[in-house]
N, C-alpha and C positions, 0 to 999 in steps of 0.2 A: 503494501499498499504506500503510496507516495503523499507529501503533502503535509505530513505528520510534523510537528515543531513544538517546541516548547513557549507556550505563549506568555506566561508570566512565572515570576517565584517570589515567595513571601516567606519571611520570617515572623515569628511573635517572641521575642526573647523574653518579656514577661506574659507568662500564662494568663490569659484574659484579658489582656489590654491590646491596645490599637497595634495592627501588623504595620511591617514596612516592607514596600514592593523593592526588589533588588533586581539589577541589570544581569549582574552575575553573582553567585553564590558558591562558596566553598561547600564540599558534601563531605559529610563525616559518617560514620555507623549511626550515629545517634541523630542524623537529620541535617538540615541546612545550617549554614555560619555564616557570618559577615561582622569583619573588623573584630575579630577576637570574640565574639559574642555568638551563643548557639541558641538554636530555636528551643522555647521554653526553658530556657537555663535558668531563669528567675520565676517566683511564684509568691504570691499572698495565702497567709495562711491564718486561721482563727487562733484563740487562746489556747484550744487543744492542739494545734498543729495541724489541723486539718484544711487542705486547700479550698480556696474559694475563687470563683471567676464570674462570669457575666450571669450565671445561672442565678446566682444571690445578689449580686451587684451590677446591674446593667450598666452604669455610668463608667465601669471600667473600660467600655469601648472608647471613652474621650480621654483617656489617659494615653497621651504620645508617648513614644518611647524612639530614643535615637541613640546611635553608638558612636563612638570615636575614641581614639587615644587609648584604648582599655576601660572607657568610662561608660556607665549607662545613665542616661539623661530621661528623667520624667517630667513632663508637664502635663497640665489641665486646666482646663477653665476656672478663673479667679484663683489660681493657686500660683505660689513663685515655684519655677522649675527647680528640680533638685537634681545633683549630680552625684553618682556613686562611683567610687574606685573600684578597680578588677580585684584588689586584695581581700583575702577573707580574713578580718583580723579578729573573729571569734571561733569557739569550738563549734564543729558540726553538731546538729541536734535531729533527733527523730520529727519527721513529718509523714504526713499521709496523703497519697493520691489515690482514690478510689480504693482498693482493697491492698494498694503497694505500700508498704514502709519502706521509706528510703531516709536519707540524711540530707539536710542543708545546712548552710552557714547563713547565721542571722546576719542581715544587711544593718543592724544597728538602730538606735534610738530614733535618729532623724527620719530615717526612712519610714519608719513604723508610726511616726508621728505624722508625716507627711499623709501616708495612705488612709490612717485612720481618720484624719481630719476631712479629708477629700469625701471619703466613702461614709463616715460617720459611723465607724463601727471600730470595734478594737483589733487591728490587724498588724501583722508583722509581715516583713518581704525576707525570704530567704533564696539563697544560691544552690543550685545543686551540688552534692559532694560527689566527686567522680570516682572516689575510692571505695563508694559500694554501689556497682553496676546497677540499674533496673531491668531485669530481663523481661523481654516480651513474653507474651503467652506461649508457650511451646505448643499448644494445640492448634495453634497457626503459623508457627514460625518454625517449627520443628527444632533440630538439631542447629540450626544456623549459629546461634548464639547471639540473635540480633537483642540489643537492648536501646532503651532511650531515656531520656532525662525525664520532665515534668508533664510531657504530652499525655493524652489521654491513655495511650496504650502503645503507640507504635511510631517510628521516627518521623514518617512523611505521610503527608494526605495528598492524594492525586485526584484532580477533577477534570474531566474534559469540558470545553467551553461548550461543545454541542448539547452536552445534558443541561447546562443551564438555560441556553437558547430554547431548548425544548420546554422546560419548566416555564418560562416567562411565555410562551406562546400560550401555554394552557393557562397561565395567571392572567394574561390580558384577555383572553377570552371570555373569563369571568368578570371582567370589568376590575381587575386588581392591577395594580402598578407592577411594570417589570422590578426584578431585584438584580441588586449588583452582586458579583460573585464574591466581595467580603462578608456577606453574608455566612457562608459556609468556612471562612477561612483556611483555605487550602495553602499547601505549601508550593505544589507545582500544578499550573494550570496547563493543559495540552490541546492544541488546535487540530483540525484534521481529524478528528474521532466521530463515529457516529454518535448519535445520543445513546448515554450509557454503554458505550462499548467498552469503557475502562473496567466495568464489572467482569468482563471476560478476557482482560489481559494477563497473562502470565508475567511479562515484563516489559518494561520501557526502557530504553536506552538510548544515551546523547553523550557524545564526546567522550567515551570511556566510562562513563556512569552508568549501572545498571540498577535499576528499582523493581523489585520483586513484588506485585500485589499479593496480600495475604488475607485480608479481612474487609468486607464491606463495612463503611463507617456509617455507624447509628447517630442518627441527627436528634438532638435536643432543642430545647426551647431557645437557645442562644441564636438558631437562625432566626427567630421571630424579632430580634433587636436589631435595630438601624444603627448602623457602626457609625453613621456621622452626627446622629442626635441621642443617641441611646433610648430613644423611644420602643417601647414595646408593643408590638401588633400582634395579629394571628398567623398570617401567612409567613411561610410557604406550607407550613405543617400540615394544615387540612388537605391543601391539593396533593401533596406528595404523598399523603394517607391513602389515597384514591388509587393509585397505582403503583407507590415504592414501598408498599407494607409488607415484611417479611415475617410470617408468622413464628418461623423456628426461631430467630432473633427477637423475636418480639418488639419490633423496631422500625421506624421509616428509615431507608438507606438512601444515600446521596454521596457518591465519592467511593474511593477504595484506600484504605490503609496499606502503607508499604515499607519495605524495609530495603537497605542499601546492601546489595551482595556483589558489587563492585565500583570499584572508584573513589574509595576513601580517600579523602585528600585532594581528589580533583575539583575541578571548576565546572559548573554549571550554567549556562548562559541562556537567557530569554531571548527566543527569536533561532536559536540553534535547531537544526534538524533533528528530528528522534526516529526510531524504529521500535517496533512493536512485534511482541511474539503474545499469540493467544493461547488461552489456556484448554482449549477443547480439546 
């Protein structure tokens, strides 16, 4: 098949906060990276050490994240921006992502106060401790040894542009507005695929990087949050549920979770041609 390419690349250094579009991204086993920061390397936690995202605090969508010189910068409406150094000045502590028990370095009181003030909740910011790798579910990744950071479960989320185009056709036919891709927070958007063709891919390759599709992505209420305004609506879940409901997984599916099986340390570029292998 011809005409398949990497349409866009995105990372989310702080889980739940606004993403960053990239022209080029470094590929690591744990997902995409840029300027020394990795995808979902940082995370907000409650006093019990449990992760929080836009599910609990939709206004996290308005927290802008930028990277540079080994520092993480956070900015939000009516808040003075804050910069955090790359160093980990404190000992790692236990934190929880879904059922995973991992460890994270606390980013300090200034970061905690900033987050807590903006979201009106008692929260702290932690950075992933790589000394304790978080293994992906072997039921889906087998013996590959795939691991991730604070992502929900897998290093990379792949979505075909054709899938969003098809969804938007259905939404517009109902009198609903079309939705941007950022509602679904992908890492890799692929052009040239048929709608939902990513469901049937085994691998996607570009510039020496090989991504292996391992599990459909179950979608939650975060997709109903406008990433520009933080307003929570209803779509797209009602529409998706009419034709993308999987009873076995008890979820609405959109996009494919993937692992990196070749090209660790390589660069992936937006606009680069890609090749695919189907799973049939």
